[in-house]
C-alpha positions in Angstrom: 57.5 -25.6 -22.4 57.7 -25.9 -26.2 54.7 -23.6 -26.5 56.3 -21.0 -24.4 59.5 -21.2 -26.5 57.4 -20.8 -29.7 55.7 -17.7 -28.3 59.1 -16.2 -27.3 60.5 -16.8 -30.8 57.5 -15.0 -32.4 58.0 -12.0 -30.1 61.7 -11.8 -30.8 62.8 -13.8 -33.8 66.4 -14.8 -34.0 67.0 -14.6 -30.2 68.5 -17.8 -28.7 66.1 -18.3 -25.8 66.8 -22.0 -25.6 70.5 -21.4 -24.8 69.9 -18.4 -22.4 69.9 -18.7 -18.7 68.7 -15.2 -17.9 66.5 -13.4 -20.5 66.5 -10.2 -18.4 70.3 -9.9 -17.7 71.1 -10.9 -21.3 68.6 -8.3 -22.6 66.6 -10.8 -24.6 63.4 -9.4 -23.1 62.8 -5.8 -22.5 59.7 -4.3 -20.8 57.5 -4.0 -23.9 58.4 -7.6 -24.9 57.4 -8.8 -21.5 54.0 -7.1 -21.8 53.5 -8.7 -25.2 54.6 -12.1 -23.7 52.1 -11.7 -20.9 49.3 -11.0 -23.4 50.3 -14.0 -25.5 50.5 -16.3 -22.4 47.1 -15.1 -21.2 45.6 -16.0 -24.5 47.4 -19.3 -25.1 46.8 -20.7 -21.6 43.5 -19.0 -20.8 44.9 -17.4 -17.7 45.2 -13.9 -16.2 48.7 -13.0 -15.3 48.2 -10.3 -12.7 50.6 -7.6 -11.4 52.1 -9.6 -8.5 53.4 -12.2 -11.1 55.0 -9.6 -13.3 58.5 -9.5 -11.8 61.9 -10.2 -13.3 62.4 -13.6 -11.7 59.3 -15.0 -13.4 60.7 -14.1 -16.8 64.3 -15.2 -16.6 64.0 -18.4 -18.5 61.6 -20.8 -20.2 61.5 -22.8 -17.0 60.7 -19.8 -14.8 57.9 -18.7 -17.2 56.6 -22.3 -17.2 56.5 -22.5 -13.4 54.7 -19.2 -13.2 52.1 -20.4 -15.7 51.6 -23.7 -13.8 51.2 -21.8 -10.5 48.6 -19.5 -12.0 46.7 -22.5 -13.5 46.7 -24.3 -10.1 45.4 -21.2 -8.4 42.5 -20.6 -10.8 
């Protein structure tokens, strides 16, 4: 999960992702930042995050992002 947190911090420096419980509701991630995050995650984990995975509940927290990545890795 540290890698995910590092990616988030490069996308939006200064945002307190570690303390947040809902990146979407707290406006830490907007749509363009989510797209950038998807691209970074694809590259970092050598995965392909497809449209069905791009939904708000998968981007609410470091934990939800981590679980999404794990699910994709298991399915590939």
